[in-house]
C-alpha positions as CSV (number, residue, x, y, z in Angstrom):
1,M,2.6,42.3,31.8
2,I,3.7,41.0,35.3
3,D,5.2,42.9,37.7
4,Y,7.7,41.0,39.6
5,F,8.6,43.6,41.8
6,P,6.3,42.7,45.2
7,L,7.6,38.7,44.1
8,I,11.1,40.6,45.3
9,T,9.7,42.6,48.3
10,S,8.3,38.9,49.7
11,I,11.7,37.4,49.0
12,I,13.6,40.0,50.9
13,S,10.8,40.3,53.5
14,A,10.6,36.7,53.9
15,T,14.7,36.6,54.9
16,F,14.3,39.4,57.2
17,T,11.5,38.0,58.7
18,V,13.8,34.7,59.3
19,L,17.0,36.9,60.8
20,V,14.6,38.9,63.5
21,G,12.9,35.8,64.1
22,M,16.5,33.8,64.8
23,Q,17.1,37.4,67.0
24,Y,13.7,36.6,68.9
25,L,14.9,33.1,69.7
26,Q,18.3,34.1,70.8
27,R,17.5,37.1,72.7
28,R,13.8,37.0,73.8
29,K,13.3,41.2,73.4
30,K,9.6,41.8,72.5
31,H,10.6,44.8,69.6
32,Q,12.1,41.5,67.8
33,L,8.5,39.2,68.6
34,I,6.8,42.5,67.3
35,W,8.5,42.9,64.6
36,T,9.1,39.2,63.3
37,I,5.0,38.8,63.5
38,A,4.7,42.2,61.6
39,L,7.7,41.3,59.0
40,F,6.0,38.2,58.4
41,M,2.9,39.7,58.0
42,F,4.7,41.8,55.1
43,F,6.0,38.8,53.7
44,F,2.4,37.4,53.1
45,T,0.8,40.7,52.1
46,S,3.7,40.9,49.7
47,L,3.3,37.4,48.1
48,L,-0.3,37.6,47.7
49,G,0.1,41.0,45.7
50,F,2.4,38.9,43.4
51,V,0.0,35.7,43.2
52,S,-3.2,38.2,42.6
53,Q,-2.3,39.7,39.6
54,P,-4.7,39.0,36.8
55,E,-2.2,36.9,34.4
56,I,-1.4,34.6,37.2
57,M,-4.6,34.2,39.7
58,E,-8.4,34.8,39.4
59,E,-9.9,37.1,41.9
60,N,-10.2,35.4,44.7
61,I,-12.4,37.4,47.2
62,I,-11.4,35.4,50.5
63,L,-7.3,36.2,50.2
64,Y,-8.5,39.8,49.4
65,R,-9.9,39.7,52.8
66,L,-6.8,38.5,54.2
67,Y,-4.4,40.8,52.5
68,Y,-6.5,43.9,53.5
69,V,-6.6,43.2,57.0
70,L,-3.1,41.9,57.2
71,A,-2.1,44.9,55.3
72,A,-2.6,48.2,57.4
73,P,-2.2,46.5,60.7
74,M,1.8,45.2,59.9
75,V,2.9,48.5,59.2
76,A,1.6,49.9,63.0
77,L,3.1,46.8,64.3
78,L,6.7,48.0,63.0
79,G,6.0,51.2,64.7
80,A,5.0,49.4,68.3
81,G,7.9,47.4,67.9
82,T,10.0,50.9,68.1
83,L,8.2,52.2,71.0
84,Y,9.3,48.5,73.1
85,L,13.2,49.1,71.7
86,L,13.4,52.8,72.5
87,T,11.4,53.6,75.1
88,H,11.7,52.7,78.9
89,K,7.9,53.5,80.1
90,P,5.2,51.8,78.8
91,F,4.1,53.3,75.5
92,G,5.2,50.2,73.4
93,K,2.2,48.1,75.4
94,Y,-0.2,51.4,75.1
95,F,0.3,51.5,71.5
96,L,-0.6,48.1,71.2
97,V,-3.4,47.9,73.0
98,Y,-4.3,50.5,71.0
99,I,-4.0,48.4,67.5
100,I,-5.8,45.1,69.0
101,I,-8.7,47.1,70.3
102,I,-9.1,49.4,66.5
103,F,-7.9,46.0,64.6
104,I,-11.4,43.9,66.3
105,P,-13.9,46.7,64.2
106,F,-11.5,46.6,61.7
107,A,-11.7,42.9,61.1
108,A,-15.0,42.1,61.4
109,L,-15.6,44.8,58.9
110,V,-13.5,44.0,56.5
111,S,-15.0,40.2,56.8
112,T,-18.3,41.0,56.2
113,A,-17.7,43.9,53.6
114,S,-19.4,43.8,50.5
115,I,-16.9,43.6,47.7
116,D,-16.4,44.4,44.0
117,P,-14.7,41.6,42.2
118,N,-14.1,43.5,39.1
119,E,-12.0,46.0,41.3
120,V,-10.2,42.2,43.1
121,A,-9.4,41.1,39.1
122,E,-6.8,43.9,38.9
123,G,-4.5,42.8,41.6
124,F,-4.5,43.1,45.5
125,E,-1.4,45.4,45.6
126,K,-2.4,47.7,42.7
127,I,-5.8,48.8,44.1
128,G,-5.0,48.7,47.4
129,G,-8.4,48.9,49.5
130,A,-10.4,50.3,46.3
131,A,-12.5,47.3,46.3
132,M,-13.2,48.3,50.2
133,P,-16.3,50.3,51.2
134,S,-15.3,53.6,52.6
135,Y,-16.4,52.7,56.4
136,V,-14.1,50.6,56.1
137,R,-11.1,52.3,54.0
138,I,-11.4,55.1,57.0
139,L,-9.8,52.6,59.1
140,S,-6.6,51.7,57.8
141,P,-4.5,54.9,58.4
142,L,-5.5,55.0,62.7
143,F,-2.9,52.1,61.5
144,T,-0.7,53.4,59.0
145,I,-0.1,56.8,59.8
146,P,1.1,56.5,63.8
147,G,3.0,53.2,62.8
148,S,5.1,54.8,60.0
149,I,5.6,58.1,62.5
150,F,7.0,55.7,65.0
151,L,9.3,53.8,62.9
152,I,10.2,56.3,61.0
153,G,10.8,59.1,63.5
154,G,12.0,56.3,65.7
155,A,14.6,55.8,63.5
156,F,15.6,59.6,63.3
157,Y,15.6,59.9,67.1
158,S,17.8,57.3,67.0
159,F,20.6,58.8,65.0
160,W,20.1,62.3,66.8
161,L,20.4,60.1,69.7
162,D,24.2,58.7,68.2
163,R,25.5,59.5,64.9
164,T,27.9,57.1,64.7
165,R,24.4,54.3,64.2
166,N,23.8,55.7,60.4
167,Y,22.2,52.9,59.5
168,N,19.0,54.2,61.4
169,L,19.0,56.8,57.9
170,L,18.3,53.7,55.9
171,I,15.8,52.3,58.4
172,A,13.6,55.4,57.7
173,L,13.9,56.2,54.3
174,G,12.9,52.1,54.7
175,G,10.0,53.2,56.5
176,A,8.9,56.1,54.3
177,F,9.3,54.4,50.4
178,P,6.1,52.8,51.4
179,F,4.8,55.3,53.4
180,F,4.6,58.0,50.7
181,G,4.1,55.5,47.7
182,G,0.8,54.2,50.0
183,L,-0.3,57.7,49.9
184,I,0.1,58.1,46.6
185,Q,-2.0,54.9,45.6
186,R,-4.3,56.3,48.1
187,F,-4.7,59.3,45.9
188,G,-5.4,57.1,42.9
189,D,-1.9,56.6,41.4
190,P,-0.8,52.5,42.3
191,T,1.8,53.1,39.7
192,F,5.3,53.2,42.2
193,L,3.5,51.6,44.8
194,S,5.6,48.1,44.1
195,I,9.0,49.5,43.4
196,F,8.7,51.6,46.6
197,H,8.0,49.1,48.4
198,T,10.6,47.0,46.9
199,I,13.0,49.5,47.5
200,G,11.4,50.3,50.7
201,T,12.2,46.2,52.5
202,L,15.9,46.4,50.8
203,L,16.6,49.6,52.7
204,L,15.5,48.2,56.1
205,F,16.8,45.3,55.0
206,I,20.4,46.9,54.7
207,G,19.7,49.1,57.4
208,F,19.0,46.1,59.7
209,V,22.4,44.0,58.5
210,L,24.8,47.1,58.9
211,S,23.2,47.1,62.5
212,R,23.8,43.7,64.1
213,E,27.5,44.6,62.5
214,Y,27.6,47.6,64.1
215,V,26.3,45.7,67.7
216,R,28.9,43.3,66.7
217,K,31.5,45.4,66.7
218,R,30.8,47.7,69.4
219,I,31.4,43.8,71.6
220,E,34.8,43.4,69.7
221,L,35.6,46.4,70.8
222,E,34.4,46.2,74.6
223,K,36.5,43.0,75.2
224,K,39.7,44.4,73.9
225,T,38.6,47.0,75.9
226,E,38.6,44.9,78.9
227,K,41.7,42.9,77.8
């Protein structure tokens, strides 16, 4: 039976990517560029997760390598974008350098690892990194754990600074759902991963839309005050 949740996730994240990309073109903020790249990676991996299901496509080792090499760094980039947004010190820059340093050997190992095609045939999102050797999989948390901490923690921190920005709670929850879904999958149960991804993406998207509305209303209020 085909799982349509990855397709829904890819549609939401594609829309999300376009909106954040448009913001970057208007404002040229570094965090917006980093988030645009990360969200495009999320869209692409979600789409691969959908089409790789055995009911749709036969196993494809090359696409699986591409899926895996993008999935974990994507989370780290979302965290890096959050650091660029929230900190005036160069923490975001340092973390971005860290991502690049880890990504180089990670990509090399993913591209050369021996992969079981029978595992891949079950679908990328269902197996996650199960088809990869342990020496490759051990690098994945170096992206996902700090990236999730910065994304989720940054949203909670923003809410703590300004309790009127309620949308940050949705962003925090949006980051938490995929993290815990991936954690459960890593321990052998992929049952809830796709729906957790969809819920998380939807919450992140709603939080983003509400943040835009919050900023718009605040600008309008400031203009009225000046008059």
